[in-house]
C-alpha positions as CSV (number, residue, x, y, z in Angstrom):
1,X,-9.3,14.1,1.5
2,X,-10.8,15.9,4.7
3,X,-9.3,19.8,4.8
4,X,-6.1,18.5,7.5
5,X,-5.1,16.7,4.8
6,X,-5.4,17.8,1.9
7,X,-2.2,20.2,0.9
8,X,-0.2,20.1,-1.5
9,X,3.3,18.6,-0.8
10,X,5.0,21.1,1.1
11,X,8.4,20.1,3.4
12,X,8.4,21.5,6.8
13,X,11.2,20.9,9.1
14,X,8.9,18.9,11.7
15,X,5.8,16.3,11.3
16,X,3.0,17.2,13.6
17,X,0.6,14.3,14.8
18,X,-1.8,15.7,12.0
19,X,0.6,14.6,8.8
20,X,1.4,11.3,10.8
21,X,-2.1,10.8,11.0
22,X,-2.8,11.2,7.2
23,X,-0.7,6.9,7.0
24,X,-2.6,5.7,9.8
25,X,-5.4,6.9,8.2
26,X,-3.7,5.1,4.6
27,X,-3.2,2.2,6.9
28,X,-7.2,2.1,8.1
29,X,-8.4,3.0,4.3
30,X,-5.5,-0.2,2.6
31,X,-7.5,-2.7,4.8
32,X,-10.7,-2.1,3.3
33,X,-8.9,-2.4,-0.1
34,X,-9.5,-6.3,0.5
35,X,-12.3,-6.7,1.2
36,X,-13.6,-4.6,-1.3
37,X,-10.5,-6.4,-4.2
38,X,-12.6,-10.1,-2.4
39,X,-16.1,-9.6,-3.4
40,X,-15.0,-7.5,-7.2
41,X,-13.5,-10.9,-8.1
42,X,-16.8,-12.5,-7.1
43,X,-19.1,-10.8,-8.1
44,X,-17.2,-9.2,-11.9
45,X,-14.8,-12.8,-11.6
46,X,-11.8,-10.8,-12.0
47,X,-7.9,-12.4,-12.1
48,X,-6.8,-10.9,-8.5
49,X,-4.0,-9.1,-11.1
50,X,-6.8,-7.6,-12.8
51,X,-8.0,-5.9,-10.2
52,X,-5.1,-4.3,-9.4
53,X,-4.5,-3.0,-12.6
54,X,-8.1,-1.5,-12.5
55,X,-7.8,-0.1,-9.0
56,X,-4.0,1.7,-10.0
57,X,-5.9,2.7,-13.7
58,X,-8.9,4.1,-11.7
59,X,-7.5,5.4,-9.4
60,X,-5.0,7.1,-11.2
61,X,-7.1,8.8,-13.8
62,X,-9.6,9.9,-10.9
63,X,-7.3,12.5,-9.2
64,X,-6.3,12.9,-12.6
65,X,-9.4,14.3,-13.6
66,X,-10.5,16.0,-10.7
67,X,-7.5,17.7,-10.5
68,X,-7.5,19.0,-14.2
69,X,-11.4,19.8,-13.1
70,X,-10.0,22.0,-10.8
71,X,-7.7,23.8,-13.1
72,X,-4.7,22.0,-10.0
73,X,-3.3,19.5,-13.1
74,X,0.8,20.7,-12.9
75,X,2.6,20.0,-16.1
76,X,5.9,17.7,-15.6
77,X,9.4,19.3,-16.1
78,X,12.3,17.1,-15.8
79,X,12.8,15.7,-12.5
80,X,9.0,15.5,-11.5
81,X,8.8,13.3,-15.0
82,X,11.1,11.4,-13.4
83,X,9.4,10.9,-9.6
84,X,6.4,9.6,-11.7
85,X,8.0,7.4,-14.4
86,X,9.3,5.4,-10.7
87,X,5.9,5.6,-8.5
88,X,4.3,3.9,-11.9
89,X,7.5,1.4,-12.7
90,X,7.4,0.7,-8.6
91,X,3.7,0.2,-8.3
92,X,3.8,-2.0,-11.2
93,X,6.6,-4.0,-9.7
94,X,5.4,-4.1,-6.1
95,X,1.4,-4.9,-7.1
96,X,2.2,-7.9,-10.1
97,X,5.1,-9.7,-7.8
98,X,2.3,-9.4,-4.8
99,X,-0.3,-11.8,-7.2
100,X,1.9,-13.5,-8.4
101,X,3.7,-14.6,-4.9
102,X,-0.2,-15.5,-3.5
103,X,-0.6,-17.1,-6.8
104,X,2.1,-19.7,-5.8
105,X,1.8,-20.0,-2.1
106,X,-1.2,-18.1,-0.6
107,X,-2.9,-15.4,1.0
108,X,-1.4,-15.5,4.2
109,X,2.0,-16.4,2.8
110,X,2.0,-13.4,0.5
111,X,0.6,-11.1,3.2
112,X,3.0,-12.0,5.7
113,X,6.7,-11.7,3.6
114,X,5.5,-8.6,2.0
115,X,4.8,-6.1,4.9
116,X,6.9,-8.1,7.4
117,X,9.9,-7.7,4.7
118,X,9.3,-4.3,3.7
119,X,9.5,-2.1,7.3
120,X,13.0,-3.9,7.6
121,X,14.0,-2.7,3.7
122,X,13.8,0.5,4.9
123,X,15.6,-0.1,7.8
124,X,18.3,-1.1,6.0
125,X,18.0,1.8,3.3
126,X,17.8,5.0,5.8
127,X,20.6,3.5,7.8
128,X,22.8,3.2,5.0
129,X,21.9,6.3,3.6
130,X,22.7,8.3,7.2
131,X,25.1,6.0,8.4
132,X,24.3,5.4,11.9
133,X,22.5,2.6,13.3
134,X,19.0,3.0,13.6
135,X,17.3,3.3,16.9
136,X,15.6,1.7,19.6
137,X,11.7,2.4,19.2
138,X,12.2,1.5,14.8
139,X,14.0,-1.8,16.0
140,X,11.1,-2.3,18.6
141,X,8.3,-1.6,15.9
142,X,9.7,-3.9,13.6
143,X,10.1,-6.8,15.8
144,X,6.3,-5.7,16.9
145,X,5.0,-6.0,13.9
146,X,6.7,-9.1,12.7
147,X,5.9,-10.8,15.6
148,X,2.4,-9.4,15.6
149,X,2.3,-10.4,11.7
150,X,3.0,-13.8,12.0
151,X,0.3,-14.8,14.4
152,X,-2.7,-13.1,13.0
153,X,-2.2,-13.8,9.8
154,X,-0.6,-17.9,10.4
155,X,2.0,-20.0,9.4
156,X,2.1,-21.5,6.1
157,X,-0.4,-23.8,5.0
158,X,-0.8,-27.6,3.2
159,X,-1.7,-25.3,0.0
160,X,1.6,-23.3,0.0
161,X,4.3,-26.6,-0.7
162,X,6.2,-26.2,-3.9
163,X,5.9,-23.0,-5.0
164,X,6.8,-21.4,-1.6
165,X,10.1,-20.2,-2.1
166,X,9.4,-18.4,-5.6
167,X,6.8,-17.2,-3.7
168,X,8.3,-16.7,-1.2
169,X,11.1,-14.5,-2.8
170,X,8.1,-12.7,-5.1
171,X,6.7,-11.4,-2.0
172,X,10.3,-10.0,-1.0
173,X,10.5,-8.1,-4.4
174,X,7.3,-6.7,-4.1
175,X,8.5,-5.1,-0.7
176,X,11.8,-3.8,-1.7
177,X,9.0,-2.3,-4.5
178,X,6.7,-0.9,-1.7
179,X,10.1,-0.4,0.6
180,X,11.4,1.8,-2.7
181,X,8.2,3.6,-3.2
182,X,8.3,5.3,-0.2
183,X,11.9,5.5,-0.1
184,X,11.7,7.3,-3.3
185,X,8.0,9.5,-2.6
186,X,9.5,10.9,1.2
187,X,10.9,14.3,-0.3
188,X,9.0,16.7,-2.4
189,X,9.8,17.4,-5.8
190,X,8.9,21.2,-7.5
191,X,5.3,21.1,-9.3
192,X,4.1,17.9,-7.9
193,X,1.9,17.1,-4.6
194,X,0.9,14.0,-3.3
195,X,-2.5,13.9,-5.3
196,X,-0.3,14.5,-8.9
197,X,2.2,11.9,-7.1
198,X,-0.8,9.3,-7.6
199,X,-2.5,10.7,-10.3
200,X,-0.1,10.3,-12.9
201,X,2.5,7.6,-10.9
202,X,-0.3,5.2,-11.0
203,X,-2.3,5.8,-14.3
204,X,1.7,5.4,-15.3
205,X,1.3,2.0,-13.3
206,X,-1.8,1.2,-14.8
207,X,-0.5,1.7,-18.0
208,X,2.6,-1.4,-17.7
209,X,0.5,-3.5,-15.4
210,X,-2.2,-4.2,-18.6
211,X,0.7,-5.0,-20.9
212,X,0.7,-7.9,-18.0
213,X,-2.1,-8.5,-17.4
214,X,-4.3,-8.7,-20.9
215,X,-2.6,-11.8,-22.2
216,X,-2.4,-13.3,-19.9
217,X,-5.7,-13.1,-17.2
218,X,-7.7,-11.2,-19.3
219,X,-9.5,-8.3,-18.0
220,X,-12.7,-8.5,-19.2
221,X,-16.0,-8.6,-17.6
222,X,-19.4,-7.9,-17.9
223,X,-20.3,-4.4,-15.9
224,X,-23.3,-4.2,-13.9
225,X,-24.7,-1.3,-10.6
226,X,-22.7,-3.9,-7.6
227,X,-19.1,-4.8,-9.7
228,X,-19.1,-0.7,-11.0
229,X,-19.5,0.2,-7.8
230,X,-17.3,-2.0,-5.8
231,X,-14.9,-1.0,-8.9
232,X,-15.2,2.6,-8.1
233,X,-15.2,2.8,-4.2
234,X,-12.0,0.4,-5.2
235,X,-10.2,3.3,-7.0
236,X,-11.3,5.7,-5.1
237,X,-11.4,5.4,-1.9
238,X,-8.1,2.9,-0.7
239,X,-6.5,3.7,-3.3
240,X,-6.4,7.2,-4.8
241,X,-7.9,8.9,-1.0
242,X,-5.6,6.4,0.7
243,X,-2.2,6.6,-1.2
244,X,-2.5,10.5,-1.6
245,X,-2.9,10.7,2.1
246,X,0.5,8.5,2.7
247,X,2.8,10.3,0.4
248,X,1.3,13.5,2.1
249,X,2.6,12.4,5.6
250,X,6.0,10.5,3.9
251,X,6.5,14.1,2.3
252,X,5.7,16.9,5.4
253,X,8.1,14.7,7.5
254,X,6.8,11.0,8.4
255,X,10.3,9.3,8.5
256,X,10.1,5.9,5.9
257,X,10.3,3.6,8.5
258,X,7.6,4.6,10.7
259,X,5.4,5.3,7.5
260,X,6.4,1.2,5.9
261,X,5.1,0.1,10.3
262,X,2.2,2.2,10.1
263,X,1.5,0.1,6.4
264,X,0.3,-2.9,8.6
265,X,-2.9,-1.2,10.0
266,X,-4.1,-2.4,6.1
267,X,-4.2,-6.7,7.9
268,X,-5.2,-5.3,11.1
269,X,-8.8,-3.9,9.3
270,X,-8.8,-5.9,6.8
271,X,-9.4,-8.7,9.6
272,X,-12.4,-7.2,12.1
273,X,-14.2,-6.0,9.2
274,X,-13.6,-10.4,7.9
275,X,-15.9,-10.6,11.8
276,X,-17.8,-7.1,11.9
277,X,-19.1,-7.7,8.1
278,X,-18.5,-11.3,6.7
279,X,-19.4,-13.1,10.7
280,X,-15.8,-14.7,10.6
281,X,-14.7,-15.7,14.0
282,X,-11.5,-14.1,15.6
283,X,-9.1,-17.2,17.9
284,X,-6.9,-15.7,21.1
285,X,-3.7,-15.8,18.5
286,X,-5.1,-13.5,16.2
287,X,-7.0,-10.9,18.1
288,X,-2.9,-10.7,20.4
289,X,-1.4,-10.9,17.1
290,X,-3.8,-7.9,15.5
291,X,-2.7,-6.2,19.4
292,X,0.8,-6.0,18.8
293,X,0.2,-4.9,15.4
294,X,-1.5,-2.5,17.1
295,X,1.4,-1.5,19.4
296,X,3.6,-1.8,16.5
297,X,2.0,1.2,15.1
298,X,1.8,2.8,18.2
299,X,6.2,2.6,19.3
300,X,5.9,4.1,15.4
301,X,4.2,7.1,16.1
302,X,5.8,8.1,19.2
303,X,9.7,8.1,16.7
304,X,8.0,10.4,14.7
């Protein structure tokens, strides 16, 4: 974690550009997870649900070990324990539902619905809680994000078929889980900073996912240098580091709606990596979609 974003979860009265960059950094790092997860699946022969389980387990345990070695592993009080259980349950829910949505539809549809629904659900929740209409900036950012996602990710293909409705429902549930996680973690809990939240919470989430993964898709694979290296990167960078930055930005004052919009940087980064690393081609429509997503993030940042 960079020195500019490495302090504990201490609430501040207003957010700064540095805090917003923590959330932006999280979105960019999440984008590297798509390519890493795909490569890990090919190298290790793991199902996506098993990869998600290893992701939470590796990221959570790594942070707990690091904090313990530094003497900064907190003891959990009652309120901190409740927060950890909530983070664990919500992270397991949205990961499991997302990959189930992918299985019933495809990656494009699941990503479009999940990332497109999340900021809308956050805005609705904030509107109800605050009893006031969402700002023009929030609505503009969400509209740009939805349009950009549609252009970048695309529309359902021939493979969506009969499972589209069920897959769409699962994707919305996944979005609701991510939205709830964003709302829950926006306020700090005494004695529990962003790193400990990820460490404890994701370890709990991994235990829950393991109970689903082992009897269904299995988690066994033959470890080698490539698979272990990819797994460690996946656990440390787009998981432990990215989510710690995300939670830190939220707890320092970045609004939940802005943070949810910034999450759409994930497919933008994944697309650019596909072009640069895998030699994929970006069409004009996809390029416009990526530009609109970046504009949505800019609008969300301006209203911080």
